[in-house]
N, C-alpha and C positions, 0 to 999 in steps of 0.2 A: 674409620670411613668413613663418609660422608651420610649417609642412610641409615647405617645399623652400627648401633653402640653396642660393644661387646666386653663382658665380663666374664672371667673363670676363677671361682672359688669356690670352697667348699662341694668339690666335686661337681658343681653345677655351673655350666654355660649358661648364661643369661643373654638373648639377643633381644636388642631394643630397637624398634622402627622408630626413627627420628627424622622421616620424611614430611613436614609439617605444610600445612596445617592437619591433615585427616589422612596421614601416613597412606596414601594414593600410592598406588606401582608404578611403575615403568621401568623401562629397561634396563636403566642404570641400578634402580633399586635391586632387580631382579639379578644383575650382573655380583653386585656386589654381596647380596644374600648367598649366592653360590660360591661366592668368593670363598666368605667366613666358614660356610660347611663344610668345605674342601679342606679350609687351613687346618680344622678342629678335628674333623672325622677321626683320626688314629690317635686323639690325643687321651694318654691313660688320667687327663688329671679331671674329669670329667665325664660322669655315668649320664648325667640327665641334662637337656637342651632344654630352655624356656625363649618363647617366643612372646615378645609382650608390646603392647603399642605405649610410644611414652608420652603420650595425650591421653588425657584421661577420658575423653570424649571419644578416641576411636581408635580400636586395635589398628584396621585398617580399613578405608571406604572401598577400599577394589580399586581396581586400573582406572589408571589417569586417560579417563574418556579425551578429555580435551586433548590432550598429548597424543595419545592416539590416532585421532582424526588426520592428524596433520600427517602421518606416514602413508606412505603408498605399500601396497597391496604385499610386497617382499619382505619391507620391511617388518611390516605388522605382522604377517604370519614367521617369521625369525622371531619376534619377539613374543610373539602366543607357544612357540614350539619351547622355547625359555622358560615359561611360565608352568607350562605342564608337567617337563621336565624337572624345575625346580620341586614343585608338588611332589612329582614320584622319588625325588630324593629325599625329602623329608618324610616320605609314608615308609623310606627302606631304610631312613638310618640307622647307624650301631648305636644310638643309644634310646633311653627313652627320650621322647619329646613330650612336651607340654605346653599347652596355648593357653596363656594367663588374658583372659578377654576382659580387657578391662574399660573397655568401649564398644562403641559399633565395629561388627565385623560383616561386611556386605561383600556379595560378588567375588572378586578374587582374595579380599581377608578373608573371606570365608572358608574359601577353598586352600587357603594357607594354613587355617586351624585344623579344618578337615582333616591334614595331611598329618598331623600329628596324634600319638595314640591317646592322648588325654584334651580335654578342655574344660578348663575351670572359668567362668563366669561372673563377674561381679554382679551382686544383685543389684537392682535399682532399674533405671531407664532403658539403657543399650538393647540393642538389638541384633538378632543373627540373622541371616538371609544370603541364600543362594536365587537371590530374585532378576535372574538376569533374563527370565522370561517377558518380565514388567517392561523390558526396556527393549522390547525385539528379539532377544537373542537367544541360542541357544548354548549349550555347556558341552565340555571335552567328555571322551567316552571315559576316559582314565578317573574324571573327578565322579562320573556316574556308578561308575564301579566302586572307588573308596564309598563316597556315601551309603551306597548298598549294603557293604561290608558294616559301618558304623549305626546304620538305623534300621536296616531291613527295607525288602522292597516296598512296603505299602506306605512306609513312613518317610522313602525316598519319592514316594509319587505326589505326597502331599507336599512337602518341599519345595520339589521342583514347578509341580504345574501349578501351586497356587502363588511361588512367589514371594509369598509372606515374609513380613520385618519378623522373626518372633521372640518374645521376651525371655527371658533366661529360664525361669519356669515353664512355657510353652516348649522351648529347646531342649529341657532337661526330659521332658514327658516324651519328647518323640526320639531321645537317644543320642541329641544334637550336641548336649553338655553332659560332663559327668559330675559336675560340682558346682555347686552354686556358692560364692563367698562375700560375707561382707565386712572381713577385715583380712589383711594382708598376712596375719600369724597363720590362719588357716589354711592359707594357700602354701603358705613355707612349709610348716609339720607337714604335709603330703608330701611336698618336693622333697624335702629332706629324708624323707621314709623312704625312696627311691633310689635318693642317693647314695646311702650304704650298699646298696646289692651290686653284687660281681660284674664289673664290665664285659668280662668274656662270657658270663651266662645268659646276659642282658641280648650280646650278641648272636648268639646260637638259638634264643625263644625267639627273638623277632625275624630270624631267619627261615625257621618254621611255620611261625603264625602266617608269612607271607608267601609260603612257598608256593600256593595256587592262584597269587594275586599276579604273576610275571607279564603272563602273555596279553592279560584284562588292560594291565598300565600301559599299554603302548596303543597311541593314537595315530591313525592312519593319516598318509599325506589326503586321501580322500575325503577323511572326516575332515581335516583343518580346512581343507578349500572349500567343504561347506557351509563350515564356520564362519568364514570370510565372504562366500556369497549373500549370505545370510548380514552379516555386518554392512557390506557395503549394498544393501538391498536400498530402495529410495523410502520405504516405510520407516527401517529401522535408524537409519542416516539422520530422518525426519526428529526423529526423539532423542537419538545421541546427543544432536547438536544441540536440546534443550540443556543437557547437562553441565552445571556450572560448578568449578571448584574455587572460593577462592584461595589466591596466594599470596 
């Protein structure tokens, strides 16, 4: 597929984002990611799914804002619904999911990483952020619920209200990152330790771990309309139109 490179071997399903140059998320990217997840959901050949960016500078920039600015309200709403449902699918996916954050992960890119069971971030200059507030945007209820379950309420406030771009060590202190790695060998060792686990046991454990989260993952139509109102406000549009992605 065009934007997702797939490899399944050694009980590990690896999904590399290959939408150059910054792995920005658009509707087609989300459709392809969903197709891959659906196609491999019942595969007994993998117990672990690893998400990574093929570019060493970006895991994912987040939404392709210049492209999204060209959409009418209805099409944008459809794509945002797809983004939310994709993240929820990853969060509830019946395998152990790991984000190998080998570059910046901001906005929607951080949303995808947050939806996985574990986040391993490369030591270095890369940053991770849910920085929507800095460009005049809010965030989805489901994303906030997942964030709270990962880092706790107070740390979620710090992450969301500040809009700060966190270094690997700052992110680890907040609980946003589980492991900082300086070599692929360390990552591979951790991933392989999960790949040997029984798939049926993984499915049952994940179902139990997420049992109280189901209703919280539903973003209402009212909430999405509020997000769209903010997106199309004059103040936010002025900020968004300044965002450029070199292609």
